Z-matrix of the N, CA and C atoms (Angstrom, degrees):
N
C 1 1.455
C 2 1.519 1 109.91
N 3 1.297 2 115.62 1 140.50
C 4 1.459 3 118.87 2 174.06
C 5 1.524 4 108.02 3 -89.21
N 6 1.324 5 115.71 4 144.83
C 7 1.459 6 118.81 5 -179.94
C 8 1.515 7 110.19 6 -78.51
N 9 1.313 8 115.77 7 141.10
C 10 1.455 9 122.08 8 -177.67
C 11 1.517 10 108.87 9 -92.60
N 12 1.314 11 115.79 10 124.67
C 13 1.457 12 121.09 11 177.77
C 14 1.516 13 107.48 12 -123.14
N 15 1.324 14 116.16 13 120.43
C 16 1.458 15 119.34 14 174.42
C 17 1.530 16 106.64 15 -85.03
N 18 1.317 17 117.34 16 147.32
C 19 1.468 18 119.66 17 -171.96
C 20 1.526 19 114.42 18 -78.92
N 21 1.316 20 118.13 19 19.92
C 22 1.455 21 121.66 20 -178.32
C 23 1.522 22 109.60 21 -122.87
N 24 1.340 23 117.07 22 147.29
C 25 1.470 24 118.65 23 177.24
C 26 1.524 25 112.90 24 -73.43
N 27 1.356 26 117.31 25 -25.39
C 28 1.463 27 121.09 26 177.18
C 29 1.522 28 108.85 27 -134.28
N 30 1.332 29 115.89 28 155.98
C 31 1.462 30 121.26 29 177.98
C 32 1.521 31 108.39 30 -157.14
N 33 1.321 32 115.92 31 162.08
C 34 1.463 33 122.63 32 176.08
C 35 1.517 34 107.45 33 -111.61
N 36 1.336 35 116.22 34 134.72
C 37 1.452 36 120.08 35 179.98
C 38 1.514 37 111.36 36 -151.36
N 39 1.333 38 115.34 37 178.76
C 40 1.459 39 122.08 38 179.98
C 41 1.521 40 108.58 39 -116.72
N 42 1.331 41 115.89 40 134.78
C 43 1.465 42 120.27 41 179.01
C 44 1.521 43 108.28 42 -67.05
N 45 1.328 44 116.27 43 118.13
C 46 1.461 45 121.87 44 -176.68
C 47 1.519 46 111.97 45 -96.59
N 48 1.326 47 117.19 46 -29.68
C 49 1.469 48 119.79 47 -177.17
C 50 1.523 49 110.27 48 -158.08
N 51 1.328 50 114.53 49 153.05
C 52 1.460 51 121.80 50 170.90
C 53 1.521 52 106.67 51 -100.16
N 54 1.311 53 117.36 52 111.86
C 55 1.461 54 120.31 53 -177.98
C 56 1.522 55 110.04 54 -81.31
N 57 1.327 56 117.09 55 -48.61
C 58 1.460 57 121.81 56 172.11
C 59 1.527 58 107.95 57 -151.41
N 60 1.328 59 117.68 58 -161.12
C 61 1.456 60 120.61 59 -173.78
C 62 1.513 61 115.23 60 -59.96
N 63 1.340 62 117.77 61 -36.97
C 64 1.460 63 120.06 62 -176.63
C 65 1.528 64 113.37 63 -122.62
N 66 1.314 65 118.24 64 8.42
C 67 1.465 66 121.24 65 -179.49
C 68 1.523 67 109.64 66 -117.59
N 69 1.328 68 115.37 67 133.23
C 70 1.459 69 121.22 68 179.77
C 71 1.531 70 109.21 69 -127.96
N 72 1.312 71 115.29 70 147.71
C 73 1.459 72 121.15 71 171.14
C 74 1.513 73 107.51 72 -96.45
N 75 1.326 74 117.31 73 115.77
C 76 1.462 75 122.45 74 -177.15
C 77 1.520 76 108.70 75 -109.00
N 78 1.340 77 115.46 76 126.91
C 79 1.467 78 121.30 77 179.24
C 80 1.524 79 108.84 78 -88.30
N 81 1.343 80 114.90 79 119.25
C 82 1.457 81 122.28 80 179.94
C 83 1.520 82 107.88 81 -114.53
N 84 1.319 83 117.33 82 135.02
C 85 1.462 84 122.01 83 179.33
C 86 1.517 85 109.15 84 -103.54
N 87 1.332 86 115.25 85 130.72
C 88 1.460 87 121.82 86 179.11
C 89 1.518 88 108.33 87 -125.32
N 90 1.307 89 116.93 88 141.70
C 91 1.464 90 121.90 89 178.81
C 92 1.527 91 109.37 90 -86.32
N 93 1.347 92 116.63 91 129.94
C 94 1.462 93 122.47 92 177.80
C 95 1.523 94 109.35 93 -118.21
N 96 1.323 95 115.29 94 138.52
C 97 1.465 96 121.22 95 -179.68
C 98 1.519 97 109.87 96 -86.78
N 99 1.335 98 116.65 97 128.11
C 100 1.455 99 122.45 98 172.27
C 101 1.524 100 106.52 99 -93.97
N 102 1.332 101 116.08 100 111.65
C 103 1.462 102 120.39 101 -174.92
C 104 1.524 103 112.43 102 -66.61
N 105 1.319 104 117.19 103 -30.18
C 106 1.454 105 120.04 104 -178.58
C 107 1.531 106 111.10 105 -71.46
N 108 1.333 107 116.33 106 -46.32
C 109 1.465 108 120.49 107 -178.52
C 110 1.528 109 113.48 108 -88.38
N 111 1.332 110 115.77 109 -12.65
C 112 1.477 111 121.32 110 -177.20
C 113 1.528 112 111.09 111 57.37
N 114 1.348 113 114.77 112 44.16
C 115 1.464 114 121.29 113 179.52
C 116 1.525 115 108.86 114 -136.97
N 117 1.322 116 115.27 115 156.03
C 118 1.461 117 121.24 116 174.80
C 119 1.518 118 109.33 117 -95.90
N 120 1.340 119 115.43 118 142.59
C 121 1.456 120 122.52 119 177.09
C 122 1.521 121 109.36 120 -131.80
N 123 1.341 122 115.45 121 148.74
C 124 1.463 123 120.25 122 177.49
C 125 1.515 124 110.71 123 -74.02
N 126 1.323 125 115.41 124 139.27
C 127 1.459 126 121.56 125 172.07
C 128 1.525 127 105.89 126 -134.02
N 129 1.323 128 116.71 127 126.47
C 130 1.464 129 119.41 128 -176.59
C 131 1.523 130 110.74 129 -103.27
N 132 1.312 131 114.85 130 145.51
C 133 1.452 132 123.35 131 178.07
C 134 1.519 133 108.31 132 -127.98
N 135 1.325 134 116.95 133 144.29
C 136 1.462 135 121.13 134 172.39
C 137 1.518 136 106.90 135 -104.87
N 138 1.324 137 115.87 136 118.61
C 139 1.450 138 122.70 137 -175.93
C 140 1.522 139 108.77 138 -111.67
N 141 1.327 140 116.95 139 132.47
C 142 1.463 141 120.55 140 175.35
C 143 1.524 142 108.44 141 -75.65
N 144 1.327 143 115.52 142 126.33
C 145 1.459 144 121.30 143 -179.22
C 146 1.516 145 109.97 144 -127.85
N 147 1.322 146 115.24 145 156.51
C 148 1.459 147 121.81 146 178.30
C 149 1.522 148 109.21 147 -94.65
N 150 1.327 149 115.88 148 129.76
C 151 1.463 150 122.24 149 173.56
C 152 1.520 151 106.14 150 -119.47
N 153 1.320 152 115.89 151 88.78
C 154 1.457 153 120.36 152 -172.18
C 155 1.515 154 112.94 153 -65.81
N 156 1.336 155 118.25 154 -28.39
C 157 1.466 156 121.59 155 179.40
C 158 1.515 157 112.65 156 -86.01
N 159 1.335 158 118.12 157 -21.12
C 160 1.462 159 121.70 158 -178.25
C 161 1.515 160 113.10 159 68.97
N 162 1.330 161 118.19 160 30.70
C 163 1.467 162 122.13 161 -175.72
C 164 1.513 163 113.57 162 -88.18
N 165 1.328 164 118.98 163 -18.64
C 166 1.459 165 120.62 164 -171.50
C 167 1.520 166 111.82 165 -86.79
N 168 1.324 167 114.51 166 151.56
C 169 1.460 168 122.60 167 175.38
C 170 1.513 169 108.78 168 -122.33
N 171 1.314 170 115.62 169 168.57
C 172 1.459 171 120.78 170 178.17
C 173 1.525 172 108.99 171 -62.29
N 174 1.340 173 116.44 172 130.09
C 175 1.451 174 121.68 173 178.47
C 176 1.515 175 114.59 174 102.05
N 177 1.329 176 118.69 175 -15.33
C 178 1.466 177 121.06 176 179.91
C 179 1.525 178 110.64 177 -66.83
N 180 1.323 179 116.10 178 143.39
C 181 1.466 180 122.18 179 174.30
C 182 1.522 181 106.76 180 -93.37
N 183 1.352 182 115.65 181 123.05
C 184 1.461 183 120.18 182 -172.75
C 185 1.519 184 111.48 183 -128.62
N 186 1.338 185 114.96 184 159.28
C 187 1.449 186 123.19 185 172.32
C 188 1.519 187 106.95 186 -102.11
N 189 1.337 188 117.26 187 122.86
C 190 1.461 189 120.09 188 179.33
C 191 1.519 190 108.98 189 -110.05
N 192 1.339 191 115.48 190 149.32
C 193 1.451 192 121.60 191 -176.95
C 194 1.520 193 108.65 192 -135.71
N 195 1.319 194 116.18 193 143.00
C 196 1.466 195 120.79 194 178.30
C 197 1.531 196 108.76 195 -66.63
N 198 1.332 197 116.06 196 133.27
C 199 1.463 198 121.43 197 -178.22
C 200 1.519 199 110.65 198 -84.00
N 201 1.332 200 115.65 199 142.57
C 202 1.472 201 119.86 200 176.88
C 203 1.523 202 110.85 201 -71.56
N 204 1.336 203 115.78 202 -39.83
C 205 1.463 204 121.25 203 177.46
C 206 1.525 205 108.34 204 -123.82
N 207 1.339 206 117.52 205 90.04
C 208 1.465 207 119.68 206 -178.66
C 209 1.528 208 111.65 207 -66.15
N 210 1.346 209 117.21 208 141.59
C 211 1.471 210 120.01 209 -180.00
C 212 1.525 211 113.08 210 -69.13
N 213 1.330 212 118.19 211 -33.00
C 214 1.467 213 121.85 212 177.46
C 215 1.524 214 108.53 213 -137.64
N 216 1.321 215 115.96 214 176.84
C 217 1.460 216 119.63 215 178.67
C 218 1.529 217 111.82 216 -76.27
N 219 1.332 218 117.21 217 -23.18
C 220 1.466 219 120.45 218 179.51
C 221 1.519 220 112.50 219 -85.96
N 222 1.308 221 117.36 220 -32.87
C 223 1.468 222 121.99 221 -176.16
C 224 1.521 223 108.52 222 -96.92
N 225 1.337 224 115.84 223 98.67
C 226 1.461 225 121.20 224 -177.52
C 227 1.523 226 112.67 225 -105.47
N 228 1.342 227 117.07 226 -10.15
C 229 1.457 228 121.58 227 -176.80
C 230 1.519 229 110.35 228 -123.29
N 231 1.316 230 115.12 229 154.76
C 232 1.457 231 121.40 230 176.83
C 233 1.517 232 109.71 231 -128.36
N 234 1.316 233 115.53 232 153.68
C 235 1.466 234 120.21 233 178.34
C 236 1.519 235 107.85 234 -80.69
N 237 1.322 236 114.51 235 116.49
C 238 1.460 237 121.26 236 -176.92
C 239 1.527 238 111.12 237 -83.77
N 240 1.340 239 116.27 238 -43.28
C 241 1.462 240 119.98 239 -173.40
C 242 1.526 241 109.41 240 -159.19
N 243 1.322 242 115.96 241 147.61
C 244 1.464 243 121.50 242 173.69
C 245 1.523 244 106.87 243 -91.38
N 246 1.339 245 116.43 244 117.72
C 247 1.462 246 120.29 245 -178.60
C 248 1.524 247 111.34 246 -83.61
N 249 1.344 248 117.40 247 -46.51
C 250 1.460 249 122.47 248 178.04
C 251 1.515 250 108.01 249 -135.39
N 252 1.327 251 116.29 250 119.72
C 253 1.458 252 120.92 251 178.12
C 254 1.521 253 107.56 252 -90.01
N 255 1.318 254 116.98 253 124.51
C 256 1.464 255 121.65 254 -170.60
C 257 1.534 256 112.01 255 -66.26
N 258 1.325 257 118.64 256 -31.75
C 259 1.459 258 120.30 257 -178.20
C 260 1.522 259 112.94 258 -81.56
N 261 1.320 260 118.11 259 -0.61
C 262 1.456 261 120.80 260 177.79
C 263 1.521 262 112.41 261 -92.98
N 264 1.333 263 117.77 262 9.34
C 265 1.451 264 121.05 263 179.45
C 266 1.526 265 108.37 264 -80.38
N 267 1.334 266 116.63 265 125.50
C 268 1.463 267 122.24 266 -179.01
C 269 1.520 268 108.00 267 -115.50
N 270 1.333 269 115.49 268 129.36
C 271 1.456 270 120.51 269 176.93
C 272 1.524 271 108.39 270 -70.04
N 273 1.336 272 118.04 271 124.44
C 274 1.462 273 119.68 272 -176.51
C 275 1.527 274 113.74 273 -69.99
N 276 1.337 275 118.14 274 -21.69
C 277 1.463 276 120.38 275 -178.37
C 278 1.529 277 110.80 276 -81.36
N 279 1.329 278 116.72 277 -49.95
C 280 1.464 279 120.32 278 -175.94
C 281 1.521 280 113.17 279 -93.37
N 282 1.337 281 117.20 280 -22.66
C 283 1.457 282 120.40 281 -177.62
C 284 1.510 283 113.24 282 80.12
N 285 1.346 284 118.03 283 7.19
C 286 1.468 285 121.52 284 -179.52
C 287 1.515 286 110.23 285 -90.30
N 288 1.355 287 115.03 286 147.94
C 289 1.457 288 119.98 287 174.77
C 290 1.520 289 109.15 288 -75.95
N 291 1.344 290 115.99 289 139.65
C 292 1.451 291 121.06 290 178.01
C 293 1.522 292 109.22 291 -97.52
N 294 1.313 293 115.79 292 142.32
C 295 1.448 294 121.15 293 178.46
C 296 1.516 295 109.61 294 -92.64
N 297 1.323 296 116.15 295 162.23
C 298 1.463 297 120.36 296 178.14
C 299 1.521 298 111.45 297 -79.65
N 300 1.321 299 117.59 298 -5.08
C 301 1.460 300 121.17 299 -179.90
C 302 1.528 301 109.28 300 -72.87
N 303 1.323 302 116.89 301 125.97
C 304 1.465 303 121.58 302 -175.23
C 305 1.524 304 112.74 303 -62.17
N 306 1.320 305 118.29 304 -38.81
C 307 1.462 306 121.23 305 -177.69
C 308 1.530 307 110.83 306 -63.61
N 309 1.300 308 116.49 307 -44.05
C 310 1.462 309 120.20 308 180.00
C 311 1.527 310 109.64 309 -65.25
N 312 1.324 311 116.58 310 -41.02
C 313 1.454 312 120.73 311 179.65
C 314 1.526 313 111.02 312 -64.80
N 315 1.349 314 117.72 313 -41.29
C 316 1.472 315 121.42 314 178.03
C 317 1.523 316 111.02 315 -61.86
N 318 1.346 317 116.84 316 -46.11
C 319 1.461 318 120.50 317 179.50
C 320 1.526 319 110.77 318 -61.78
N 321 1.312 320 116.10 319 -40.62
C 322 1.452 321 121.01 320 -179.31
C 323 1.533 322 110.52 321 -63.28
N 324 1.320 323 116.86 322 -44.35
C 325 1.469 324 120.92 323 -179.94
C 326 1.523 325 110.36 324 -66.76
N 327 1.344 326 117.51 325 -39.65
C 328 1.472 327 120.62 326 177.60
C 329 1.519 328 110.99 327 -62.44
N 330 1.333 329 117.13 328 -43.76
C 331 1.462 330 120.62 329 178.59
C 332 1.523 331 111.41 330 -62.05
N 333 1.334 332 116.68 331 -41.49
C 334 1.462 333 119.65 332 178.91
C 335 1.522 334 111.27 333 -64.07
N 336 1.348 335 116.66 334 -42.33
C 337 1.465 336 118.79 335 -179.46
C 338 1.526 337 111.03 336 -67.54
N 339 1.358 338 118.69 337 -36.69
C 340 1.462 339 121.08 338 176.32
C 341 1.525 340 110.69 339 -62.57
N 342 1.339 341 115.78 340 -44.47
C 343 1.461 342 119.89 341 179.48
C 344 1.520 343 111.46 342 -62.62
N 345 1.338 344 116.89 343 -40.78
C 346 1.459 345 119.95 344 178.87
C 347 1.519 346 110.97 345 -66.56
N 348 1.342 347 117.76 346 -40.13
C 349 1.458 348 121.39 347 178.47
C 350 1.536 349 111.37 348 -65.13
N 351 1.343 350 117.52 349 -39.27
C 352 1.448 351 120.60 350 178.60
C 353 1.538 352 110.14 351 -66.74
N 354 1.334 353 116.84 352 -40.58
C 355 1.466 354 119.96 353 179.14
C 356 1.516 355 111.97 354 -66.73
N 357 1.341 356 116.94 355 -35.35
C 358 1.465 357 121.04 356 179.21
C 359 1.521 358 111.34 357 -72.82
N 360 1.339 359 117.25 358 -29.52
C 361 1.474 360 121.44 359 -179.78
C 362 1.522 361 111.30 360 -70.93
N 363 1.320 362 116.73 361 -26.39
C 364 1.472 363 120.63 362 -178.52
C 365 1.461 364 110.01 363 -75.65
C-alpha cells in the first residue's frame, strides 16, 4: 500500500474507525476539479492517525495535524483536538443524550415522529 499524504499540514475529518487503542481511521474530504465538466467534486480519503490519549470515538469530528516525528511510516498525522464529540449531542425536546449508534438514533427519531403525530391528531 502506498501511504496517503494530503497536501495540507492540518485538516478536519470524521473518525471512521477505531483500528486499535491509539490508531484511528479519519475520513477527510478533499475537493477535486473535473477538467471536463469544470466543476469540483468531493473525494474522501481515510487516513490513519495517531490518537495518543485514546479519547476519540467513531463519529467524532476532529482536527488532525501532520506529525513532526511520525511513529510509523503509515501514521503521518495525529489528532490535535476534538472539535465536536458525537456523544455530547442532546435532543432539545426530550433532554436525552443521543448515541452515535444508528439504530438507537433511528428508534429515537421514530418515537419523536410518533409522538408529534399523536399530538397533532388531538
